[in-house]
C-alpha positions, 0 to 999 in steps of 0.5 A: 499499500502506497503513502497515498492510500495510507493517508486515504484510509486514516482519513476515512477511519477518523471521519467515520469514527468522529461520525459514530461518536456523534450519532452514538446513542445514550444509554437506555438506562434510567438514572435511577438504575445507574444510581443503584446498580449493585455491580457498578464501579467508578471505572465504569463511569467515564464521559464517553458519548454520554456523561453519567447523570446520576449522583456522583463524584467528579475527579478532575486532574490538574497537571503541568504548568499552571497558566492561563494559556489555552496550550495547543491541543489539536482537539481540546485541552484538558491541562491548562489552568483555564480548561480546569477552572471550566471543569471545576465551576461546572462541577460546582454548578452540576447538583449531581455532583456531590463531591470534587476531587483535584488531582494535582501533579504540578510544579507551579505556575502563574500568579493569577492562574493559581488564584482563579483556580483557588477562588473557584474551589473556595467557592465550590467547597461552600457547596460540596466537599472538595478533596485534594490528592497530590501526585508526584509534585504539587509545589508552589502554585500547586500547593497554592490551589491545594490548600483551597480543599477540605482534605488534602492527601499526599503520598509520602514521597510527593514533593510539595510546599515551595510557598514563595514567588520568584522572578529571575532573567539573565543579564548580558551586559558584560557579555555585550560589551565583550563583543562590542554589541549595544542594546537600543531601548526607545520608552516613554516610561521611566521603568517601561524596560525594567528587568532589560537584559542589555543593562544593569538593574538600578537599585531603585528597580531592584526595589521595586520588583522586590516590593512587587515579589513581596506583595504577591508572597503575602497574597500567597501566604494569606490565601494559603492561611485562609484555605487551611483555616490557621493564622497567617503567622503559622504558614509564614513561619513555615513558608520561605520557599521550602520544599517538603516531602509529602511526609514532612508536609504532613507533620507540620500541617501543610497536608491532612492525609499520607495516602494515594489517589484511591484513599482520596477517593474513599474519603471523598464518598465519606464526606459527600455522604456526610454533606447530603444525608439522603445520598448516605441513605440511599448509598448506604456502604456502597460507593457513588460512581466517580467521573473521571474528567481526564478519561472523558474523550470522544471516539476520534480523540480515543482513536487518535491517542491511541494511534500516536507513537504506533505508527510513523506514517500516522504520526507524520499525518497528525504530529504529537506536537498537535495533540498535546503541548503546552507553552510557558513563558511567564514573567511572574511565576509562583515558584 
């Protein structure tokens, strides 16, 4: 089969999959049947074709750098802060969602993007329980967001904390002088080129930047203290940009429990039944279904995702960089 025929076959399969995904009929099972099925497990509830309509726990994943960027996913974005924010808002408004579990695996990101998600969780927890579960790392902006949860779970080896704000840049002044290169800047404001890499930073400019970061740091500590329900001074004493393991963080009160994703889900089940007694009576010892947001996808995207990396010609047709890639070039970051 020549390259042209292979390309045509791929296009045909993709279009067919897309068509099937659009016309795929919804389940005939009633909401009551789905909610009372003895054999149901959270693994069976995925937003594939038709989202589950009964009472449930919503699990959302925040992975990678936290930034307001939309990323460059060819079909949809599931990792940018704006996408996660949208998922949290939807889950908050959805009356069938009885608790939200947020899985965080992030080293941090921009201040504003972290604050937006934090505030969304603070609003959400007024209506339903929020349980945070940490992966490999949930530091800086990742911890900022985590502090908005009712309960935080971390693995003993999770890297977390890093409560602080930093900005940095390279200054090439001496290097430019060595090669006879001169930077030219035309500006209308005295401090418009603050942080320029072509000239030394003045003492006044250093104070301005330090005040900017100090203010962001104050906001960071204040929000963490509010989210955790502890005095500001308690957080400021253990902040200072220090990184902790999950075990260390548990000892100093930055996380509530040591445990993995499954334990966080079990805790969310408990909190949901306590928050909504009617659900507790209905389910008893049975678990509510768990809808994992990151497992939802269209037929077409599932087909493409499973094919990437397995077929060189297919990868050439749909390069992986178009499927999932985030961009990050911040100036101020929570780190």
